[in-house]
PDB file of N, CA, C and O in Angstrom:
ATOM      1  N   UNK A   1      -4.897   5.491  14.013  1.00  0.00           N
ATOM      2  CA  UNK A   1      -4.699   6.431  12.931  1.00  0.00           C
ATOM      3  C   UNK A   1      -5.869   7.410  12.910  1.00  0.00           C
ATOM      4  O   UNK A   1      -7.015   7.033  13.156  1.00  0.00           O
ATOM      5  N   UNK A   2      -5.571   8.629  12.623  1.00  0.00           N
ATOM      6  CA  UNK A   2      -6.644   9.604  12.500  1.00  0.00           C
ATOM      7  C   UNK A   2      -7.195   9.594  11.075  1.00  0.00           C
ATOM      8  O   UNK A   2      -6.680   8.896  10.202  1.00  0.00           O
ATOM      9  N   UNK A   3      -8.230  10.365  10.861  1.00  0.00           N
ATOM     10  CA  UNK A   3      -8.913  10.354   9.565  1.00  0.00           C
ATOM     11  C   UNK A   3      -8.026  10.829   8.426  1.00  0.00           C
ATOM     12  O   UNK A   3      -8.107  10.305   7.315  1.00  0.00           O
ATOM     13  N   UNK A   4      -7.184  11.811   8.693  1.00  0.00           N
ATOM     14  CA  UNK A   4      -6.309  12.338   7.641  1.00  0.00           C
ATOM     15  C   UNK A   4      -5.300  11.291   7.194  1.00  0.00           C
ATOM     16  O   UNK A   4      -5.051  11.136   5.999  1.00  0.00           O
ATOM     17  N   UNK A   5      -4.722  10.579   8.141  1.00  0.00           N
ATOM     18  CA  UNK A   5      -3.747   9.540   7.792  1.00  0.00           C
ATOM     19  C   UNK A   5      -4.409   8.406   7.021  1.00  0.00           C
ATOM     20  O   UNK A   5      -3.825   7.881   6.072  1.00  0.00           O
ATOM     21  N   UNK A   6      -5.607   8.025   7.411  1.00  0.00           N
ATOM     22  CA  UNK A   6      -6.325   6.977   6.685  1.00  0.00           C
ATOM     23  C   UNK A   6      -6.686   7.417   5.267  1.00  0.00           C
ATOM     24  O   UNK A   6      -6.631   6.618   4.332  1.00  0.00           O
ATOM     25  N   UNK A   7      -7.056   8.689   5.110  1.00  0.00           N
ATOM     26  CA  UNK A   7      -7.363   9.203   3.781  1.00  0.00           C
ATOM     27  C   UNK A   7      -6.120   9.196   2.895  1.00  0.00           C
ATOM     28  O   UNK A   7      -6.187   8.798   1.732  1.00  0.00           O
ATOM     29  N   UNK A   8      -4.999   9.631   3.437  1.00  0.00           N
ATOM     30  CA  UNK A   8      -3.747   9.615   2.665  1.00  0.00           C
ATOM     31  C   UNK A   8      -3.359   8.203   2.272  1.00  0.00           C
ATOM     32  O   UNK A   8      -2.930   7.973   1.142  1.00  0.00           O
ATOM     33  N   UNK A   9      -3.505   7.242   3.195  1.00  0.00           N
ATOM     34  CA  UNK A   9      -3.187   5.855   2.904  1.00  0.00           C
ATOM     35  C   UNK A   9      -4.096   5.312   1.802  1.00  0.00           C
ATOM     36  O   UNK A   9      -3.637   4.587   0.920  1.00  0.00           O
ATOM     37  N   UNK A  10      -5.368   5.656   1.851  1.00  0.00           N
ATOM     38  CA  UNK A  10      -6.308   5.215   0.824  1.00  0.00           C
ATOM     39  C   UNK A  10      -5.965   5.816  -0.532  1.00  0.00           C
ATOM     40  O   UNK A  10      -6.032   5.128  -1.550  1.00  0.00           O
ATOM     41  N   UNK A  11      -5.602   7.080  -0.552  1.00  0.00           N
ATOM     42  CA  UNK A  11      -5.223   7.731  -1.812  1.00  0.00           C
ATOM     43  C   UNK A  11      -3.968   7.083  -2.394  1.00  0.00           C
ATOM     44  O   UNK A  11      -3.887   6.863  -3.602  1.00  0.00           O
ATOM     45  N   UNK A  12      -2.991   6.776  -1.540  1.00  0.00           N
ATOM     46  CA  UNK A  12      -1.773   6.107  -2.032  1.00  0.00           C
ATOM     47  C   UNK A  12      -2.092   4.739  -2.612  1.00  0.00           C
ATOM     48  O   UNK A  12      -1.557   4.367  -3.656  1.00  0.00           O
ATOM     49  N   UNK A  13      -2.962   3.986  -1.941  1.00  0.00           N
ATOM     50  CA  UNK A  13      -3.325   2.656  -2.440  1.00  0.00           C
ATOM     51  C   UNK A  13      -4.082   2.742  -3.754  1.00  0.00           C
ATOM     52  O   UNK A  13      -3.814   1.974  -4.678  1.00  0.00           O
ATOM     53  N   UNK A  14      -5.025   3.669  -3.844  1.00  0.00           N
ATOM     54  CA  UNK A  14      -5.785   3.827  -5.092  1.00  0.00           C
ATOM     55  C   UNK A  14      -4.878   4.260  -6.245  1.00  0.00           C
ATOM     56  O   UNK A  14      -5.032   3.796  -7.375  1.00  0.00           O
ATOM     57  N   UNK A  15      -3.941   5.146  -5.950  1.00  0.00           N
ATOM     58  CA  UNK A  15      -2.986   5.577  -6.972  1.00  0.00           C
ATOM     59  C   UNK A  15      -2.134   4.402  -7.440  1.00  0.00           C
ATOM     60  O   UNK A  15      -1.873   4.261  -8.635  1.00  0.00           O
ATOM     61  N   UNK A  16      -1.701   3.564  -6.511  1.00  0.00           N
ATOM     62  CA  UNK A  16      -0.892   2.397  -6.881  1.00  0.00           C
ATOM     63  C   UNK A  16      -1.701   1.423  -7.735  1.00  0.00           C
ATOM     64  O   UNK A  16      -1.163   0.831  -8.672  1.00  0.00           O
ATOM     65  N   UNK A  17      -2.971   1.253  -7.427  1.00  0.00           N
ATOM     66  CA  UNK A  17      -3.822   0.374  -8.239  1.00  0.00           C
ATOM     67  C   UNK A  17      -3.973   0.935  -9.645  1.00  0.00           C
ATOM     68  O   UNK A  17      -3.880   0.193 -10.622  1.00  0.00           O
ATOM     69  N   UNK A  18      -4.204   2.238  -9.754  1.00  0.00           N
ATOM     70  CA  UNK A  18      -4.334   2.862 -11.073  1.00  0.00           C
ATOM     71  C   UNK A  18      -3.043   2.759 -11.882  1.00  0.00           C
ATOM     72  O   UNK A  18      -3.079   2.456 -13.074  1.00  0.00           O
ATOM     73  N   UNK A  19      -1.913   3.010 -11.241  1.00  0.00           N
ATOM     74  CA  UNK A  19      -0.620   2.922 -11.934  1.00  0.00           C
ATOM     75  C   UNK A  19      -0.367   1.502 -12.400  1.00  0.00           C
ATOM     76  O   UNK A  19       0.066   1.292 -13.533  1.00  0.00           O
ATOM     77  N   UNK A  20      -0.630   0.522 -11.545  1.00  0.00           N
ATOM     78  CA  UNK A  20      -0.421  -0.876 -11.935  1.00  0.00           C
ATOM     79  C   UNK A  20      -1.329  -1.273 -13.096  1.00  0.00           C
ATOM     80  O   UNK A  20      -0.902  -1.973 -14.014  1.00  0.00           O
ATOM     81  N   UNK A  21      -2.571  -0.828 -13.052  1.00  0.00           N
ATOM     82  CA  UNK A  21      -3.513  -1.161 -14.122  1.00  0.00           C
ATOM     83  C   UNK A  21      -3.105  -0.525 -15.444  1.00  0.00           C
ATOM     84  O   UNK A  21      -3.077  -1.190 -16.480  1.00  0.00           O
ATOM     85  N   UNK A  22      -2.792   0.762 -15.402  1.00  0.00           N
ATOM     86  CA  UNK A  22      -2.399   1.447 -16.641  1.00  0.00           C
ATOM     87  C   UNK A  22      -1.071   0.928 -17.187  1.00  0.00           C
ATOM     88  O   UNK A  22      -0.907   0.812 -18.401  1.00  0.00           O
ATOM     89  N   UNK A  23      -0.133   0.618 -16.314  1.00  0.00           N
ATOM     90  CA  UNK A  23       1.148   0.089 -16.778  1.00  0.00           C
ATOM     91  C   UNK A  23       0.974  -1.295 -17.386  1.00  0.00           C
ATOM     92  O   UNK A  23       1.594  -1.606 -18.403  1.00  0.00           O
ATOM     93  N   UNK A  24       0.138  -2.128 -16.774  1.00  0.00           N
ATOM     94  CA  UNK A  24      -0.124  -3.456 -17.331  1.00  0.00           C
ATOM     95  C   UNK A  24      -0.824  -3.357 -18.681  1.00  0.00           C
ATOM     96  O   UNK A  24      -0.511  -4.109 -19.604  1.00  0.00           O
ATOM     97  N   UNK A  25      -1.755  -2.443 -18.792  1.00  0.00           N
ATOM     98  CA  UNK A  25      -2.425  -2.212 -20.077  1.00  0.00           C
ATOM     99  C   UNK A  25      -1.424  -1.735 -21.124  1.00  0.00           C
ATOM    100  O   UNK A  25      -1.461  -2.181 -22.271  1.00  0.00           O
ATOM    101  N   UNK A  26      -0.530  -0.828 -20.731  1.00  0.00           N
ATOM    102  CA  UNK A  26       0.496  -0.354 -21.655  1.00  0.00           C
ATOM    103  C   UNK A  26       1.438  -1.451 -22.099  1.00  0.00           C
ATOM    104  O   UNK A  26       1.843  -1.487 -23.261  1.00  0.00           O
ATOM    105  N   UNK A  27       1.796  -2.356 -21.183  1.00  0.00           N
ATOM    106  CA  UNK A  27       2.670  -3.480 -21.544  1.00  0.00           C
ATOM    107  C   UNK A  27       1.976  -4.387 -22.547  1.00  0.00           C
ATOM    108  O   UNK A  27       2.600  -4.873 -23.490  1.00  0.00           O
ATOM    109  N   UNK A  28       0.689  -4.613 -22.342  1.00  0.00           N
ATOM    110  CA  UNK A  28      -0.027  -5.508 -23.255  1.00  0.00           C
ATOM    111  C   UNK A  28      -0.219  -4.885 -24.642  1.00  0.00           C
ATOM    112  O   UNK A  28      -0.344  -5.610 -25.629  1.00  0.00           O
ATOM    113  N   UNK A  29      -0.245  -3.549 -24.726  1.00  0.00           N
ATOM    114  CA  UNK A  29      -0.453  -2.900 -26.022  1.00  0.00           C
ATOM    115  C   UNK A  29       0.845  -2.667 -26.795  1.00  0.00           C
ATOM    116  O   UNK A  29       0.808  -2.468 -28.009  1.00  0.00           O
ATOM    117  N   UNK A  30       1.987  -2.690 -26.113  1.00  0.00           N
ATOM    118  CA  UNK A  30       3.258  -2.448 -26.788  1.00  0.00           C
ATOM    119  C   UNK A  30       3.998  -3.758 -27.014  1.00  0.00           C
ATOM    120  O   UNK A  30       3.681  -4.789 -26.420  1.00  0.00           O
ATOM    121  N   UNK A  31       4.979  -3.685 -27.878  1.00  0.00           N
ATOM    122  CA  UNK A  31       5.815  -4.866 -28.074  1.00  0.00           C
ATOM    123  C   UNK A  31       6.714  -5.045 -26.862  1.00  0.00           C
ATOM    124  O   UNK A  31       6.943  -4.093 -26.116  1.00  0.00           O
ATOM    125  N   UNK A  32       7.220  -6.237 -26.660  1.00  0.00           N
ATOM    126  CA  UNK A  32       7.977  -6.550 -25.448  1.00  0.00           C
ATOM    127  C   UNK A  32       9.274  -5.752 -25.341  1.00  0.00           C
ATOM    128  O   UNK A  32       9.731  -5.485 -24.230  1.00  0.00           O
ATOM    129  N   UNK A  33       9.872  -5.369 -26.448  1.00  0.00           N
ATOM    130  CA  UNK A  33      11.128  -4.621 -26.386  1.00  0.00           C
ATOM    131  C   UNK A  33      10.918  -3.173 -25.955  1.00  0.00           C
ATOM    132  O   UNK A  33      11.831  -2.562 -25.400  1.00  0.00           O
ATOM    133  N   UNK A  34       9.750  -2.620 -26.195  1.00  0.00           N
ATOM    134  CA  UNK A  34       9.474  -1.224 -25.850  1.00  0.00           C
ATOM    135  C   UNK A  34       8.807  -1.065 -24.488  1.00  0.00           C
ATOM    136  O   UNK A  34       8.673   0.060 -24.005  1.00  0.00           O
ATOM    137  N   UNK A  35       8.388  -2.150 -23.861  1.00  0.00           N
ATOM    138  CA  UNK A  35       7.584  -2.065 -22.647  1.00  0.00           C
ATOM    139  C   UNK A  35       8.403  -2.292 -21.375  1.00  0.00           C
ATOM    140  O   UNK A  35       7.823  -2.611 -20.338  1.00  0.00           O
ATOM    141  N   UNK A  36       9.694  -2.145 -21.416  1.00  0.00           N
ATOM    142  CA  UNK A  36      10.530  -2.403 -20.247  1.00  0.00           C
ATOM    143  C   UNK A  36      10.223  -1.494 -19.076  1.00  0.00           C
ATOM    144  O   UNK A  36      10.073  -1.960 -17.947  1.00  0.00           O
ATOM    145  N   UNK A  37      10.127  -0.194 -19.336  1.00  0.00           N
ATOM    146  CA  UNK A  37       9.850   0.763 -18.264  1.00  0.00           C
ATOM    147  C   UNK A  37       8.468   0.538 -17.671  1.00  0.00           C
ATOM    148  O   UNK A  37       8.301   0.592 -16.452  1.00  0.00           O
ATOM    149  N   UNK A  38       7.475   0.287 -18.519  1.00  0.00           N
ATOM    150  CA  UNK A  38       6.121   0.048 -18.023  1.00  0.00           C
ATOM    151  C   UNK A  38       6.037  -1.225 -17.194  1.00  0.00           C
ATOM    152  O   UNK A  38       5.292  -1.282 -16.215  1.00  0.00           O
ATOM    153  N   UNK A  39       6.789  -2.237 -17.577  1.00  0.00           N
ATOM    154  CA  UNK A  39       6.802  -3.481 -16.814  1.00  0.00           C
ATOM    155  C   UNK A  39       7.404  -3.261 -15.430  1.00  0.00           C
ATOM    156  O   UNK A  39       6.892  -3.772 -14.434  1.00  0.00           O
ATOM    157  N   UNK A  40       8.490  -2.501 -15.373  1.00  0.00           N
ATOM    158  CA  UNK A  40       9.111  -2.179 -14.084  1.00  0.00           C
ATOM    159  C   UNK A  40       8.144  -1.372 -13.227  1.00  0.00           C
ATOM    160  O   UNK A  40       8.023  -1.623 -12.028  1.00  0.00           O
ATOM    161  N   UNK A  41       7.458  -0.409 -13.828  1.00  0.00           N
ATOM    162  CA  UNK A  41       6.493   0.415 -13.110  1.00  0.00           C
ATOM    163  C   UNK A  41       5.339  -0.429 -12.557  1.00  0.00           C
ATOM    164  O   UNK A  41       4.902  -0.220 -11.425  1.00  0.00           O
ATOM    165  N   UNK A  42       4.851  -1.374 -13.350  1.00  0.00           N
ATOM    166  CA  UNK A  42       3.761  -2.246 -12.894  1.00  0.00           C
ATOM    167  C   UNK A  42       4.219  -3.135 -11.745  1.00  0.00           C
ATOM    168  O   UNK A  42       3.481  -3.319 -10.776  1.00  0.00           O
ATOM    169  N   UNK A  43       5.408  -3.681 -11.838  1.00  0.00           N
ATOM    170  CA  UNK A  43       5.926  -4.555 -10.778  1.00  0.00           C
ATOM    171  C   UNK A  43       6.139  -3.773  -9.482  1.00  0.00           C
ATOM    172  O   UNK A  43       5.799  -4.258  -8.402  1.00  0.00           O
ATOM    173  N   UNK A  44       6.695  -2.578  -9.584  1.00  0.00           N
ATOM    174  CA  UNK A  44       6.938  -1.763  -8.385  1.00  0.00           C
ATOM    175  C   UNK A  44       5.623  -1.401  -7.708  1.00  0.00           C
ATOM    176  O   UNK A  44       5.538  -1.455  -6.481  1.00  0.00           O
ATOM    177  N   UNK A  45       4.601  -1.035  -8.463  1.00  0.00           N
ATOM    178  CA  UNK A  45       3.337  -0.677  -7.829  1.00  0.00           C
ATOM    179  C   UNK A  45       2.634  -1.885  -7.218  1.00  0.00           C
ATOM    180  O   UNK A  45       1.974  -1.748  -6.188  1.00  0.00           O
ATOM    181  N   UNK A  46       2.756  -3.054  -7.820  1.00  0.00           N
ATOM    182  CA  UNK A  46       2.166  -4.251  -7.232  1.00  0.00           C
ATOM    183  C   UNK A  46       2.905  -4.630  -5.946  1.00  0.00           C
ATOM    184  O   UNK A  46       2.279  -5.016  -4.960  1.00  0.00           O
ATOM    185  N   UNK A  47       4.227  -4.520  -5.957  1.00  0.00           N
ATOM    186  CA  UNK A  47       5.001  -4.805  -4.749  1.00  0.00           C
ATOM    187  C   UNK A  47       4.625  -3.827  -3.641  1.00  0.00           C
ATOM    188  O   UNK A  47       4.495  -4.227  -2.484  1.00  0.00           O
ATOM    189  N   UNK A  48       4.450  -2.561  -3.977  1.00  0.00           N
ATOM    190  CA  UNK A  48       4.035  -1.567  -2.988  1.00  0.00           C
ATOM    191  C   UNK A  48       2.687  -1.947  -2.377  1.00  0.00           C
ATOM    192  O   UNK A  48       2.512  -1.865  -1.161  1.00  0.00           O
ATOM    193  N   UNK A  49       1.743  -2.358  -3.209  1.00  0.00           N
ATOM    194  CA  UNK A  49       0.436  -2.747  -2.704  1.00  0.00           C
ATOM    195  C   UNK A  49       0.512  -3.962  -1.791  1.00  0.00           C
ATOM    196  O   UNK A  49      -0.163  -4.012  -0.763  1.00  0.00           O
ATOM    197  N   UNK A  50       1.326  -4.935  -2.162  1.00  0.00           N
ATOM    198  CA  UNK A  50       1.468  -6.130  -1.327  1.00  0.00           C
ATOM    199  C   UNK A  50       2.057  -5.764   0.026  1.00  0.00           C
ATOM    200  O   UNK A  50       1.567  -6.219   1.060  1.00  0.00           O
ATOM    201  N   UNK A  51       3.098  -4.952   0.029  1.00  0.00           N
ATOM    202  CA  UNK A  51       3.718  -4.535   1.293  1.00  0.00           C
ATOM    203  C   UNK A  51       2.747  -3.704   2.116  1.00  0.00           C
ATOM    204  O   UNK A  51       2.701  -3.847   3.338  1.00  0.00           O
ATOM    205  N   UNK A  52       1.983  -2.854   1.485  1.00  0.00           N
ATOM    206  CA  UNK A  52       1.041  -1.983   2.186  1.00  0.00           C
ATOM    207  C   UNK A  52      -0.080  -2.784   2.843  1.00  0.00           C
ATOM    208  O   UNK A  52      -0.521  -2.440   3.940  1.00  0.00           O
ATOM    209  N   UNK A  53      -0.544  -3.844   2.190  1.00  0.00           N
ATOM    210  CA  UNK A  53      -1.628  -4.628   2.760  1.00  0.00           C
ATOM    211  C   UNK A  53      -1.139  -5.646   3.780  1.00  0.00           C
ATOM    212  O   UNK A  53      -1.908  -6.049   4.653  1.00  0.00           O
ATOM    213  N   UNK A  54       0.117  -6.072   3.694  1.00  0.00           N
ATOM    214  CA  UNK A  54       0.660  -7.030   4.657  1.00  0.00           C
ATOM    215  C   UNK A  54       1.059  -6.337   5.948  1.00  0.00           C
ATOM    216  O   UNK A  54       0.954  -6.925   7.025  1.00  0.00           O
ATOM    217  N   UNK A  55       1.515  -5.094   5.852  1.00  0.00           N
ATOM    218  CA  UNK A  55       1.973  -4.359   7.027  1.00  0.00           C
ATOM    219  C   UNK A  55       0.841  -4.231   8.044  1.00  0.00           C
ATOM    220  O   UNK A  55      -0.260  -3.786   7.720  1.00  0.00           O
ATOM    221  N   UNK A  56       1.139  -4.631   9.284  1.00  0.00           N
ATOM    222  CA  UNK A  56       0.130  -4.590  10.336  1.00  0.00           C
ATOM    223  C   UNK A  56       0.473  -3.469  11.301  1.00  0.00           C
ATOM    224  O   UNK A  56       1.602  -3.379  11.783  1.00  0.00           O
ATOM    225  N   UNK A  57      -0.498  -2.618  11.581  1.00  0.00           N
ATOM    226  CA  UNK A  57      -0.290  -1.536  12.536  1.00  0.00           C
ATOM    227  C   UNK A  57      -0.526  -2.057  13.946  1.00  0.00           C
ATOM    228  O   UNK A  57      -1.454  -2.836  14.165  1.00  0.00           O
ATOM    229  N   UNK A  58       0.301  -1.641  14.912  1.00  0.00           N
ATOM    230  CA  UNK A  58       0.081  -2.098  16.282  1.00  0.00           C
ATOM    231  C   UNK A  58      -1.218  -1.521  16.835  1.00  0.00           C
ATOM    232  O   UNK A  58      -1.607  -0.410  16.477  1.00  0.00           O
ATOM    233  N   UNK A  59      -1.885  -2.267  17.700  1.00  0.00           N
ATOM    234  CA  UNK A  59      -3.124  -1.736  18.267  1.00  0.00           C
ATOM    235  C   UNK A  59      -2.863  -0.517  19.139  1.00  0.00           C
ATOM    236  O   UNK A  59      -1.780  -0.376  19.707  1.00  0.00           O
ATOM    237  N   UNK A  60      -3.838   0.351  19.243  1.00  0.00           N
ATOM    238  CA  UNK A  60      -3.674   1.601  19.984  1.00  0.00           C
ATOM    239  C   UNK A  60      -3.483   1.353  21.472  1.00  0.00           C
ATOM    240  O   UNK A  60      -2.868   2.175  22.151  1.00  0.00           O
ATOM    241  N   UNK A  61      -3.993   0.241  21.999  1.00  0.00           N
ATOM    242  CA  UNK A  61      -3.870  -0.057  23.418  1.00  0.00           C
ATOM    243  C   UNK A  61      -2.421  -0.282  23.827  1.00  0.00           C
ATOM    244  O   UNK A  61      -2.030   0.096  24.931  1.00  0.00           O
ATOM    245  N   UNK A  62      -1.627  -0.883  22.968  1.00  0.00           N
ATOM    246  CA  UNK A  62      -0.247  -1.181  23.341  1.00  0.00           C
ATOM    247  C   UNK A  62       0.664   0.040  23.223  1.00  0.00           C
ATOM    248  O   UNK A  62       1.799   0.001  23.697  1.00  0.00           O
ATOM    249  N   UNK A  63       0.200   1.104  22.611  1.00  0.00           N
ATOM    250  CA  UNK A  63       1.030   2.282  22.424  1.00  0.00           C
ATOM    251  C   UNK A  63       1.181   3.117  23.694  1.00  0.00           C
ATOM    252  O   UNK A  63       2.207   3.772  23.877  1.00  0.00           O
ATOM    253  N   UNK A  64       0.172   3.105  24.580  1.00  0.00           N
ATOM    254  CA  UNK A  64       0.253   3.966  25.750  1.00  0.00           C
ATOM    255  C   UNK A  64       1.090   3.362  26.878  1.00  0.00           C
ATOM    256  O   UNK A  64       1.389   4.054  27.851  1.00  0.00           O
ATOM    257  N   UNK A  65       1.472   2.101  26.770  1.00  0.00           N
ATOM    258  CA  UNK A  65       2.388   1.501  27.728  1.00  0.00           C
ATOM    259  C   UNK A  65       1.713   0.914  28.951  1.00  0.00           C
ATOM    260  O   UNK A  65       2.406   0.309  29.770  1.00  0.00           O
ATOM    261  N   UNK A  66       0.423   1.050  29.128  1.00  0.00           N
ATOM    262  CA  UNK A  66      -0.247   0.488  30.286  1.00  0.00           C
ATOM    263  C   UNK A  66      -0.917  -0.818  29.901  1.00  0.00           C
ATOM    264  O   UNK A  66      -1.408  -0.972  28.783  1.00  0.00           O
ATOM    265  N   UNK A  67      -0.932  -1.745  30.828  1.00  0.00           N
ATOM    266  CA  UNK A  67      -1.598  -3.014  30.560  1.00  0.00           C
ATOM    267  C   UNK A  67      -2.977  -2.990  31.185  1.00  0.00           C
ATOM    268  O   UNK A  67      -3.291  -2.098  31.974  1.00  0.00           O
ATOM    269  N   UNK A  68      -3.799  -3.961  30.839  1.00  0.00           N
ATOM    270  CA  UNK A  68      -5.160  -3.986  31.353  1.00  0.00           C
ATOM    271  C   UNK A  68      -5.194  -4.341  32.838  1.00  0.00           C
ATOM    272  O   UNK A  68      -6.143  -3.976  33.532  1.00  0.00           O
ATOM    273  N   UNK A  69      -4.172  -5.048  33.340  1.00  0.00           N
ATOM    274  CA  UNK A  69      -4.166  -5.404  34.760  1.00  0.00           C
ATOM    275  C   UNK A  69      -3.878  -4.190  35.628  1.00  0.00           C
ATOM    276  O   UNK A  69      -4.357  -4.119  36.760  1.00  0.00           O
ATOM    277  N   UNK A  70      -3.118  -3.248  35.130  1.00  0.00           N
ATOM    278  CA  UNK A  70      -2.845  -2.041  35.896  1.00  0.00           C
ATOM    279  C   UNK A  70      -4.091  -1.174  36.016  1.00  0.00           C
ATOM    280  O   UNK A  70      -4.291  -0.506  37.031  1.00  0.00           O
ATOM    281  N   UNK A  71      -4.923  -1.183  34.992  1.00  0.00           N
ATOM    282  CA  UNK A  71      -6.139  -0.369  35.004  1.00  0.00           C
ATOM    283  C   UNK A  71      -7.179  -0.925  35.967  1.00  0.00           C
ATOM    284  O   UNK A  71      -7.981  -0.171  36.518  1.00  0.00           O
ATOM    285  N   UNK A  72      -7.171  -2.250  36.175  1.00  0.00           N
ATOM    286  CA  UNK A  72      -8.164  -2.880  37.024  1.00  0.00           C
ATOM    287  C   UNK A  72      -7.875  -2.641  38.506  1.00  0.00           C
ATOM    288  O   UNK A  72      -8.806  -2.691  39.310  1.00  0.00           O
ATOM    289  N   UNK A  73      -6.649  -2.389  38.893  1.00  0.00           N
ATOM    290  CA  UNK A  73      -6.282  -2.235  40.295  1.00  0.00           C
ATOM    291  C   UNK A  73      -6.686  -0.929  40.891  1.00  0.00           C
ATOM    292  O   UNK A  73      -6.430  -0.682  42.070  1.00  0.00           O
TER     293      UNK A  73
END
């Protein structure tokens, strides 16, 4: 990944953390009947964060299609 892609990924993760925190705070301050949308918003942002941190990017070496044995010959 280049620097721009890493910066965008970091901004998305930080935004998701902020949304989850603010939505959870909003749920705790409101009554349970009024906090439905905030609860959904908090759950969606937490799920996004979990998926984002579990997702593994393939190493750059495997992308070019050459193996290390071909380079040694």
